[in-house]
Each structure stands twice: as C-alpha cells, then as structure tokens.
C-alpha positions in Angstrom: -12.6 -5.3 12.7 -12.0 -3.5 9.5 -11.0 -5.1 6.2 -7.9 -3.9 4.5 -7.1 -4.2 0.8 -3.7 -3.9 -0.7 -3.6 -2.2 -4.1 -0.3 -2.5 -6.0 0.7 0.0 -8.6 1.5 -1.4 -12.1 5.3 -2.0 -12.1 5.7 0.2 -15.2 5.0 3.2 -13.0 7.4 2.3 -10.2 10.3 4.4 -11.6 8.0 7.4 -11.8 6.8 7.1 -8.2 10.3 6.5 -6.9 11.4 9.8 -8.4 8.3 11.6 -7.1 8.9 10.3 -3.5 11.9 12.6 -3.3 9.9 15.8 -3.9 7.9 15.7 -0.7 5.3 18.1 -2.0 2.3 15.9 -2.4 3.2 14.9 -5.9 3.1 11.2 -5.1 -0.5 11.4 -3.7 -1.6 13.5 -6.7 0.0 10.9 -9.1 -2.0 8.1 -7.3 -5.3 10.1 -7.6 -4.7 10.7 -11.3 -3.6 7.1 -12.1 -6.0 5.1 -9.8 -6.9 2.8 -12.7 -3.3 1.6 -12.7 -3.7 0.0 -9.2 -4.8 -3.6 -8.9 -6.3 -5.0 -5.7 -4.2 -8.1 -4.8 -5.2 -9.1 -1.3 -7.7 -8.4 1.4 -8.1 -9.5 5.0 -9.4 -8.3 8.4 -7.2 -6.5 10.9 -7.8 -5.3 14.4 -6.3 -1.8 13.9 -7.5 1.3 12.1 -6.2 4.1 9.9 -2.4 4.4 9.4 -1.9 1.5 11.8 -3.8 -0.8 9.5 -1.6 0.4 6.6 1.5 -0.2 8.6 0.3 -3.7 9.4 -0.1 -4.5 5.7 3.3 -3.1 5.0 4.9 -5.2 7.8 3.2 -8.3 6.6 4.5 -7.9 3.1 8.0 -6.9 4.0 8.9 -8.7 7.3 10.8 -12.0 6.6 9.8 -13.4 10.0 6.1 -13.4 8.8 6.7 -15.4 5.6 4.2 -18.2 6.4 1.4 -15.7 7.3 2.3 -13.6 4.3 1.9 -16.5 1.9 -1.4 -17.4 3.5 -2.9 -13.9 3.4 -1.0 -12.3 0.5 0.2 -15.0 -1.7 3.4 -14.5 -3.6 2.9 -10.9 -4.6 5.8 -8.5 -4.6 6.4 -6.6 -1.3 4.7 -3.3 -0.8 6.8 -0.2 -1.7 6.5 3.5 -2.2 3.5 4.3 -4.3 1.3 1.3 -3.3 -2.1 1.9 -1.6 -3.8 0.3 1.4 -7.6 0.8 1.6 -8.9 0.5 5.1 -12.5 -0.2 5.9 -15.0 1.3 3.6 -12.7 3.4 1.4 -10.2 5.3 3.5 -7.0 5.0 1.4 -3.3 5.5 2.4 -0.4 5.7 -0.1 3.0 4.3 1.0 5.2 7.4 1.0 9.0 7.8 1.3 8.5 7.9 5.1 5.2 6.7 6.5 1.8 7.1 4.9 -0.2 9.9 3.2 -4.0 9.8 3.3 -5.6 10.1 -0.1 
C-alpha cells in the first residue's frame, strides 16, 4: 500500500493558480514546479490505490462531507484541497489538482 502526502499551496498564491487553471496550457503545472517551496506537507497516510486514483482518494477525503470523521482523524482541520494543491503518491510521484482532474508533475 502506497503512502500519500497532501501538500497545500500557501493561500497567498491561490488567486494566481485559480486564474491559471482557466488557461489549460500547462501553466498551472509549471507554476507548481517553479514554486514548489510554497507547498507545505500537511497530512500523510496509506491508501490501497495508485496514481491518479490515490490523488482522487485524497481529494474526496478532504471535500466529501460524509467523510468528516475520517477526515478529521487523517487530515485534521486543514482546508479542503483545491486547484493548485499537490498529492504525492508513493516515493515521489506527484499530481497537481487541476481545473478538471489531475496533472502529473
């Protein structure tokens, strides 16, 4: 079972990434690569899926109201994941939350 780590972008950059998400030309992923120091790991746990499915599991946990108890146990009281945040799967494979779905970094 791989470990996943959620890395949240500093909130000061959220307006920037929200505008980049509309471009659809890879600008969001490039922003993340160039500002990787602005991401903070906030939670990590094991999952039984890989790749984008693991990223989707992390997103669902942080955004699905029916999983509130599990969320608080695994993720604490962090903000929900949004466009621009990163999920690291296993030993370094990273996915950025895009306007629709995930983009591998």
